[in-house]
Backbone as a chain_set.jsonl record, in Angstrom:
{"seq": "AGFSLDPHARVGSLSVAGRQRAALVNALCRGARLLILDEPAALLSPNETRDLWRAVDRLAATGVTLLFITHRLPEAIAQARRIVVLRRGRIVLRADSDSVSPDDL", "coords": {"N": [[-12.905, -9.058, -1.136], [-14.354, -6.912, -1.685], [-13.604, -4.195, -1.619], [-11.749, -1.236, -2.587], [-8.296, -1.077, -3.497], [-5.146, 0.18, -4.089], [-2.873, -1.586, -5.866], [-0.256, -0.867, -6.298], [0.542, 0.943, -4.441], [2.571, 2.058, -1.726], [2.614, 0.533, 1.414], [3.156, 2.081, 3.673], [2.328, 4.559, 2.874], [-0.378, 4.518, 2.945], [-3.655, 5.162, 4.327], [-4.957, 4.513, 7.66], [-7.201, 2.865, 7.316], [-6.65, 1.936, 4.742], [-4.329, 0.469, 5.222], [-5.392, -1.543, 6.817], [-7.036, -2.791, 4.926], [-5.064, -3.712, 3.163], [-3.747, -5.545, 4.834], [-5.818, -7.398, 5.258], [-6.235, -8.326, 2.623], [-3.712, -9.443, 2.142], [-3.681, -11.55, 4.048], [-5.871, -13.063, 3.107], [-5.011, -13.741, 0.54], [-3.077, -15.53, 1.182], [-4.529, -17.646, 1.894], [-5.972, -17.635, 4.277], [-8.49, -18.671, 6.514], [-9.486, -17.928, 8.847], [-9.753, -14.936, 10.515], [-8.459, -12.737, 12.855], [-9.41, -9.901, 14.392], [-8.401, -7.161, 16.087], [-9.857, -4.679, 17.813], [-10.857, -3.44, 15.346], [-12.138, -1.155, 14.282], [-11.316, 1.001, 15.691], [-9.676, 3.238, 14.988], [-10.874, 4.27, 12.781], [-12.831, 6.298, 10.549], [-16.384, 7.085, 10.583], [-17.438, 6.437, 7.99], [-15.387, 4.797, 6.963], [-15.501, 2.758, 8.825], [-18.053, 1.71, 8.302], [-17.573, 0.729, 5.698], [-15.663, -1.209, 6.312], [-17.21, -3.052, 7.832], [-19.015, -3.875, 5.895], [-17.288, -5.215, 4.135], [-16.424, -7.231, 5.854], [-18.842, -8.595, 6.274], [-19.212, -9.626, 3.686], [-16.978, -11.311, 3.516], [-17.535, -13.146, 5.576], [-19.774, -14.338, 4.46], [-18.598, -15.905, 2.556], [-17.531, -17.927, 3.962], [-15.347, -17.399, 5.543], [-14.059, -17.225, 8.776], [-14.448, -14.88, 11.313], [-13.018, -13.282, 14.031], [-13.616, -10.956, 16.436], [-12.151, -8.58, 18.529], [-13.262, -6.345, 20.776], [-14.287, -3.331, 22.46], [-16.461, -1.917, 21.976], [-19.578, -2.16, 22.512], [-22.283, -1.943, 21.304], [-21.532, -2.111, 18.609], [-20.352, -4.647, 18.532], [-22.57, -6.281, 19.064], [-24.136, -5.688, 16.835], [-22.571, -6.642, 14.708], [-21.651, -9.249, 15.227], [-22.332, -12.785, 15.325], [-22.168, -14.532, 17.404], [-21.409, -13.907, 20.822], [-18.799, -13.631, 23.089], [-17.807, -13.027, 26.282], [-15.015, -12.059, 28.044], [-13.514, -11.977, 31.212], [-10.89, -11.115, 33.154], [-9.464, -13.159, 31.916], [-11.216, -15.299, 31.876], [-14.119, -16.938, 30.632], [-17.142, -15.358, 30.903], [-19.578, -15.016, 29.811], [-21.481, -16.404, 27.209], [-23.234, -16.037, 24.272], [-25.834, -15.798, 21.78], [-25.77, -13.092, 19.536], [-28.172, -11.826, 19.014], [-29.609, -12.134, 21.282], [-28.781, -10.582, 23.367], [-28.116, -7.462, 25.093], [-26.409, -4.253, 25.202], [-26.415, -3.612, 27.936], [-26.631, -6.15, 29.112], [-24.143, -7.166, 28.466]], "CA": [[-13.657, -8.531, -0.017], [-15.25, -5.899, -2.208], [-13.164, -2.822, -1.434], [-10.687, -0.864, -3.523], [-6.949, -0.975, -2.948], [-4.156, 0.375, -5.14], [-1.845, -2.625, -5.689], [1.073, -0.292, -6.466], [0.801, 1.882, -3.342], [3.396, 1.595, -0.603], [1.764, 0.4, 2.598], [3.422, 3.207, 4.551], [1.65, 5.761, 2.396], [-1.814, 4.307, 3.037], [-4.361, 5.542, 5.55], [-5.178, 3.382, 8.569], [-8.156, 1.968, 6.653], [-5.939, 1.307, 3.637], [-3.427, -0.553, 5.791], [-6.237, -2.674, 7.21], [-7.422, -3.484, 3.694], [-3.879, -4.426, 2.67], [-3.523, -6.693, 5.715], [-6.865, -8.384, 4.966], [-5.938, -8.921, 1.317], [-2.533, -10.277, 2.334], [-4.089, -12.787, 4.734], [-6.759, -13.841, 2.231], [-4.191, -14.29, -0.553], [-2.318, -16.648, 1.757], [-5.472, -18.729, 2.167], [-6.518, -17.584, 5.638], [-9.918, -18.927, 6.67], [-9.802, -17.331, 10.149], [-9.13, -13.634, 10.716], [-8.652, -12.184, 14.19], [-9.333, -8.451, 14.262], [-8.362, -6.548, 17.409], [-10.35, -3.302, 17.754], [-10.654, -3.065, 13.95], [-12.713, 0.14, 13.911], [-10.915, 1.997, 16.692], [-9.083, 4.435, 14.405], [-11.517, 4.539, 11.501], [-13.944, 7.241, 10.477], [-17.656, 6.357, 10.431], [-17.545, 5.867, 6.637], [-14.428, 3.69, 6.855], [-16.033, 1.675, 9.651], [-19.152, 1.106, 7.536], [-16.956, -0.042, 4.618], [-15.045, -2.389, 6.92], [-18.239, -4.031, 8.194], [-19.532, -4.449, 4.637], [-16.288, -6.188, 3.675], [-16.48, -8.353, 6.796], [-20.055, -9.359, 5.959], [-18.959, -10.379, 2.445], [-16.037, -12.386, 3.835], [-18.256, -14.157, 6.353], [-20.667, -15.048, 3.537], [-17.797, -16.864, 1.783], [-17.073, -18.978, 4.854], [-14.23, -16.964, 6.377], [-14.43, -17.004, 10.169], [-13.874, -13.635, 11.82], [-13.074, -13.121, 15.473], [-13.408, -9.548, 16.754], [-11.901, -8.17, 19.9], [-13.722, -4.963, 20.812], [-14.962, -2.809, 23.641], [-17.64, -1.205, 21.473], [-20.621, -3.159, 22.691], [-23.313, -1.927, 20.256], [-20.9, -2.586, 17.38], [-20.197, -6.096, 18.662], [-23.894, -6.897, 18.926], [-24.599, -5.506, 15.454], [-21.75, -7.363, 13.734], [-21.345, -10.641, 15.572], [-23.393, -13.788, 15.476], [-22.001, -15.024, 18.769], [-20.654, -13.009, 21.697], [-18.137, -14.253, 24.232], [-17.243, -11.993, 27.141], [-13.944, -12.53, 28.92], [-13.154, -11.114, 32.33], [-9.703, -11.674, 33.811], [-9.055, -14.388, 31.239], [-12.229, -16.351, 31.989], [-15.378, -16.702, 29.934], [-18.228, -15.08, 31.839], [-20.841, -15.024, 29.074], [-21.549, -16.84, 25.814], [-24.621, -15.841, 23.855], [-26.096, -15.318, 20.426], [-25.816, -11.641, 19.617], [-29.542, -11.33, 18.984], [-30.271, -12.364, 22.568], [-28.159, -9.762, 24.404], [-28.098, -5.997, 24.927], [-25.206, -3.698, 25.819], [-26.511, -3.723, 29.397], [-26.308, -7.535, 29.469], [-22.701, -7.362, 28.323]], "C": [[-14.559, -7.378, -0.449], [-14.847, -4.468, -1.947], [-12.024, -2.528, -2.391], [-9.361, -0.712, -2.789], [-5.99, -0.842, -4.115], [-3.03, -0.638, -4.946], [-0.419, -2.091, -5.806], [1.454, 0.67, -5.338], [1.717, 1.244, -2.305], [2.51, 1.586, 0.646], [1.945, 1.59, 3.525], [2.731, 4.486, 4.133], [0.133, 5.665, 2.519], [-2.379, 4.855, 4.345], [-4.48, 4.318, 6.446], [-6.125, 2.37, 7.919], [-7.487, 1.242, 5.493], [-4.986, 0.23, 4.11], [-4.218, -1.774, 6.241], [-6.634, -3.483, 5.987], [-6.256, -4.307, 3.165], [-3.604, -5.667, 3.522], [-4.561, -7.79, 5.463], [-6.584, -9.092, 3.647], [-4.74, -9.86, 1.429], [-2.909, -11.609, 2.976], [-4.942, -13.665, 3.829], [-5.992, -14.459, 1.076], [-3.358, -15.478, -0.084], [-3.233, -17.8, 2.178], [-6.068, -18.736, 3.558], [-8.021, -17.836, 5.613], [-10.42, -18.419, 8.01], [-9.038, -16.023, 10.251], [-9.469, -13.153, 12.117], [-8.392, -10.69, 14.09], [-9.458, -7.824, 15.648], [-8.71, -5.07, 17.285], [-10.249, -2.756, 16.324], [-11.181, -1.693, 13.558], [-12.233, 1.279, 14.801], [-10.403, 3.298, 16.079], [-9.723, 4.839, 13.085], [-12.61, 5.591, 11.629], [-15.241, 6.452, 10.376], [-17.819, 5.733, 9.039], [-16.61, 4.681, 6.452], [-14.913, 2.485, 7.668], [-17.163, 0.955, 8.927], [-18.601, 0.238, 6.398], [-16.304, -1.318, 5.152], [-16.092, -3.449, 7.216], [-18.879, -4.646, 6.95], [-18.584, -5.511, 4.106], [-16.31, -7.433, 4.552], [-17.704, -9.221, 6.523], [-19.857, -10.199, 4.711], [-18.007, -11.536, 2.704], [-16.729, -13.505, 4.598], [-19.169, -14.98, 5.457], [-19.914, -16.068, 2.688], [-17.232, -17.977, 2.662], [-15.853, -18.621, 5.677], [-14.762, -16.72, 7.785], [-13.707, -15.762, 10.661], [-14.089, -13.552, 13.318], [-12.718, -11.659, 15.764], [-13.129, -9.395, 18.231], [-12.282, -6.693, 19.947], [-14.325, -4.627, 22.16], [-16.213, -2.047, 23.252], [-18.823, -2.17, 21.452], [-21.719, -3.106, 21.632], [-22.784, -2.456, 18.92], [-20.761, -4.108, 17.413], [-21.532, -6.804, 18.447], [-24.375, -6.818, 17.478], [-23.847, -6.399, 14.471], [-21.616, -8.857, 13.996], [-22.578, -11.528, 15.536], [-23.388, -14.326, 16.894], [-21.13, -14.041, 19.529], [-20.063, -13.852, 22.821], [-17.488, -13.121, 25.011], [-16.214, -12.647, 28.051], [-13.717, -11.507, 30.013], [-12.023, -11.81, 33.073], [-9.339, -13.051, 33.234], [-10.051, -15.53, 31.31], [-13.488, -15.952, 31.232], [-16.475, -16.508, 30.978], [-19.583, -15.033, 31.145], [-20.594, -15.536, 27.667], [-22.997, -16.704, 25.404], [-24.678, -15.53, 22.367], [-26.284, -13.815, 20.518], [-27.234, -11.084, 19.607], [-30.283, -11.538, 20.301], [-29.685, -11.527, 23.691], [-28.259, -8.283, 24.069], [-26.77, -5.497, 25.485], [-25.231, -3.789, 27.343], [-26.193, -5.131, 29.881], [-24.797, -7.746, 29.463], [-21.957, -6.6, 29.396]], "O": [[-15.415, -6.925, 0.312], [-15.695, -3.582, -2.046], [-11.407, -3.44, -2.94], [-9.306, -0.286, -1.635], [-6.015, -1.659, -5.035], [-2.302, -0.559, -3.956], [0.53, -2.789, -5.45], [2.585, 1.156, -5.299], [1.643, 0.043, -2.045], [1.754, 2.526, 0.891], [0.97, 2.063, 4.109], [2.565, 5.4, 4.941], [-0.57, 6.632, 2.228], [-1.664, 4.99, 5.338], [-4.141, 3.209, 6.034], [-5.88, 1.165, 7.965], [-7.732, 0.054, 5.285], [-4.852, -0.811, 3.466], [-3.77, -2.907, 6.068], [-6.577, -4.712, 6.003], [-6.43, -5.459, 2.768], [-3.264, -6.723, 2.988], [-4.224, -8.974, 5.455], [-6.683, -10.316, 3.561], [-4.757, -10.955, 0.869], [-2.502, -12.67, 2.501], [-4.755, -14.881, 3.79], [-6.287, -15.583, 0.67], [-2.981, -16.332, -0.887], [-2.78, -18.796, 2.743], [-6.62, -19.751, 3.983], [-8.737, -17.277, 4.782], [-11.617, -18.464, 8.292], [-7.818, -15.998, 10.092], [-10.632, -13.162, 12.517], [-7.29, -10.263, 13.746], [-10.495, -7.943, 16.301], [-7.941, -4.296, 16.716], [-9.622, -1.72, 16.107], [-10.705, -1.118, 12.579], [-12.705, 2.408, 14.667], [-10.68, 4.37, 16.617], [-9.172, 5.661, 12.352], [-13.227, 5.747, 12.683], [-15.202, 5.252, 10.105], [-18.296, 4.604, 8.93], [-16.991, 3.674, 5.855], [-14.753, 1.338, 7.25], [-17.225, -0.275, 8.938], [-19.101, -0.861, 6.159], [-16.382, -2.374, 4.524], [-15.895, -4.62, 6.891], [-19.246, -5.821, 6.962], [-19.017, -6.58, 3.676], [-16.225, -8.555, 4.053], [-17.61, -10.448, 6.538], [-20.28, -11.355, 4.667], [-18.202, -12.628, 2.17], [-16.529, -14.681, 4.297], [-19.324, -16.184, 5.664], [-20.522, -16.998, 2.157], [-16.536, -18.866, 2.171], [-15.363, -19.454, 6.439], [-15.8, -16.082, 7.959], [-12.503, -15.608, 10.452], [-15.204, -13.729, 13.81], [-11.647, -11.187, 15.383], [-13.788, -10.004, 19.073], [-11.692, -5.878, 19.239], [-14.802, -5.492, 22.895], [-16.949, -1.579, 24.121], [-19.029, -2.899, 20.482], [-22.066, -4.156, 21.091], [-23.49, -3.155, 18.193], [-21.029, -4.776, 16.414], [-21.608, -7.804, 17.733], [-24.953, -7.773, 16.959], [-24.435, -6.866, 13.495], [-21.48, -9.64, 13.056], [-23.708, -11.068, 15.698], [-24.434, -14.546, 17.505], [-20.23, -13.42, 18.963], [-20.747, -14.68, 23.423], [-16.708, -12.346, 24.457], [-16.489, -13.637, 28.729], [-13.728, -10.302, 29.759], [-12.169, -12.933, 33.556], [-8.962, -13.97, 33.961], [-9.754, -16.63, 30.845], [-13.867, -14.781, 31.199], [-16.709, -17.373, 31.822], [-20.62, -15.011, 31.807], [-19.623, -15.152, 27.014], [-23.892, -17.192, 26.094], [-23.705, -15.064, 21.774], [-26.887, -13.318, 21.47], [-27.479, -9.996, 20.129], [-31.449, -11.163, 20.425], [-30.041, -11.725, 24.852], [-28.461, -7.903, 22.915], [-26.073, -6.244, 26.173], [-24.197, -4.017, 27.972], [-25.565, -5.306, 30.925], [-24.246, -8.415, 30.336], [-20.728, -6.641, 29.442]]}, "num_chains": 1, "name": "protein.A"}
């Protein structure tokens, strides 16, 4: 995925970003082709968030499918290719991310 991770570190000693990296590496080593990330940047610093999105872009370029659950609308538009909005368990909008704004969402 293009990020650094100490293979000898205990997961409990890692930062939130480090734990995310370890979880991504674990899933990828097991052959995952679909990753579901729930609010992946919620607890990250701006630099860690930027690193996460770079890694996600590299993974997507290799054919890994990534599904993000987020309330950060500008982030969703910037990162996603497709946007699906759910309200009370029902799909209320499906759109290409380049055709919507935060106000639309």
